Phi, psi and omega in degrees: 000135182283166178299323180299321180289327178295321179281354189226080186298336179280348182077021181285139174292130188259337181221151177218094183064243182265001182253137178238162176299324179296323178296317178300316180295320179296319178297321177293314182300327181266010176063029174273343177231151171255174185300311179301322179295316179295318179297315179299312180299317180297315179295318181296320181286343180244032186286001179276353179215145179291140179235156175242173184305315183297318179297314180296316179300314180296319182288327180264353179078028179256165168285147181302323180297324178295319179293319179300314179297318179296318180295321178299314178300315181293321179291319178298329179278355179080018182271331179224168175233152177241148174248177187293335182279354182093000175288152183244150176221140179255021178294140179293133180267126179280000000 
């Protein structure tokens, strides 16, 4: 197990280039981002693997219900897609 995984018991990806999970949380705490925006960014930055509501909620520090509502808003806006298994994708829908 790598050092990053030892510091991160949930297995959440912590950095993406110049953006970190801590930066997303700081933007949320200071009200520069709302929950749907943070969820979209997190999904977009992790689009290499399928994620579910519980994983996203745990990694961003939200309640699962908040993530579900945010995903519904994003899907209704056509920004992300959901599949039947509950996995989430932030791929742009054409």
